[in-house]
N, C-alpha and C positions, 0 to 999 in steps of 0.2 A: 043445549045437554052436549055438545060436542064439544064446547067449550070450556064446561066444567071440566068431560074427558083431558082435554088436554094439560086445562092450569092444574085439576088435580094428578097428572104424568107429572110434570115440573113440579110443584110444590114434592112427589114425593121421591125424583129423582134426584129434589135435592136433600131433603130429608136424611137419603142415604149418600151423600155427601156429607153431612153433618153429621154422620155417626162412626164415615170411613175418616174422616179429621177427627177423630172427639180418640174413633179407637188408637190411631196413629201417634196424636202425645201421650193416649196413659203409655203407653210402648217409652215413646221418646222422657215424659215421668222417671216411668220405671230404669230405664238405666238411668240417665241423672244422678237418682239418689241411691243406684247400683255405686256408680262414678263413686261421687263423694267421700260416699261410705268406706271405700279403695282408702281417700284420700287423707280420709279422718285418720283410720288406721295408722296408714305412713306415716303422721305430721306428728300419731303417740308415739311412730314406733324412733322414729327419728332420736324425741327429746328420750325415749327410757337408754338406745344409743350413746346419746354422749353421757347421759348422771352414769352411766359403766364404763364411759373413758375417761373423764371426771374421776370415778372413782379407782378402775387403774394406775391413773396420771400418778393419783397420789400415793399407792399405794408400790408404788416405783419407787417414787420420792422414797418416800419412808429406808423400803430394802438399800436406797443406796445412801440413805442417812445414816444408816447401821452395818452401813460394810467398809464406812468411813472411819468410823468408829474404832472396829472392829479390826479393822490394820490399823490405823495411830498406836492402839491399844496394844497391837501386835511389836511394833515398830516402837515402843515402848521398852518393853517387856526383854526384844532380843536387846535395843542398849543396856538397859543396864547390866542384864545375865553376860555381858559381851567379853570377851578376854581380856581385850585393850581399855576395859573401862579405863575409870576412875582412883 
């Protein structure tokens, strides 16, 4: 009988230890799931910001082109109306 009680105590302690480790594992899984969610969110934000950067770069190039065209039109207009013209 004494051996049964001792074995039962060991198995109970082992079961408690396993339960504790499973609890820790669940906590770790929860943390890693949250880290993964944050990383995925950052990756999506990076893509969105890259697209925004490209859109703004395109707009900047278009504005520069429009300014150059406007400048050349003004230069041509001034040269046609010049007092020293042909």
